N, C-alpha and C positions, 0 to 999 in steps of 0.2 A: 319463186326462188330463182336466184341467179347463180349459175355455176359456170365459171369461166365466162365465155361470151354468150352462153345460152340462157334464155329466160324460160322458166318452167312454171306453169300454172298447175300446182299439185292439188288434185281432188282427194276426197276421202279414200283412204286405203293406199295412197301413193307411197312409193319407196324411192328415195333418191340416194345414190351413192356418190360421194364427193371424194375423188382420189386425193391422196396427200399432196400438198403444195398447190392445189387449185384454189384460186380466189373464189369465194362464195359468200352469199348473204341471203337472208330471207326476211320476209315481211308479210304481215296480214293486211291485205289491202281491202278487206271486206269490213262490214259493220258487225259481223258475227264473231263470237269468240272462237279461238282456234286452240286445239290441243295437238301436240306432236311429241314424238319420242325421238330424242337425239342421242345416238350412240357414237362414242368416240373411242378410237383405238390408235395408238396406245393411250392409256389413261393420262390424266394431267389437266385436262380442260376444266375439271371441277375446281381446281385450285384457282384458276383464272376467274371463274364465275364467282367463287366465294370472295376473292379479293375485290372484284368490282362491286359486289353487293355490299360488302362492309364499307367500302369507300363512299358509295352513294348514300348509305344510311348516315354517314357522318357529314354529308353535304357536298362531297366531291362530285362534280357533274362533268359530262362529256364536254370536251373543248378546253378543259383546264390542264395546266401542266401536271398536276397530280394524277389525273386520269390518264394522260399520255404516258406517264412513267409506268403505270400498271400495265397498260396495253403493250408497251414496248418490252416489258419484262417477259411476256409470253409470246413475243414475235408476231403480234397481231397488228393490223392496220385498221383503224376506224375512220371512215370518211367524215370529214368535218364540214 
């Protein structure tokens, strides 16, 4: 996980707190499946995720203007 300028290799049982406004991202760089619990406060991120899922089911993919519109609506930045 990248939090600000820090790279964190989170092992089983890890807990990472990302303060509001801090740029962050995560990725599974292994060949193994990963499970994680993502808690967001205040609520609202679930709307973003639902909008992205619906758009992708209808064929909208990252890098398209439609995808960018959804991302901007929730004040997110997705590297292209």
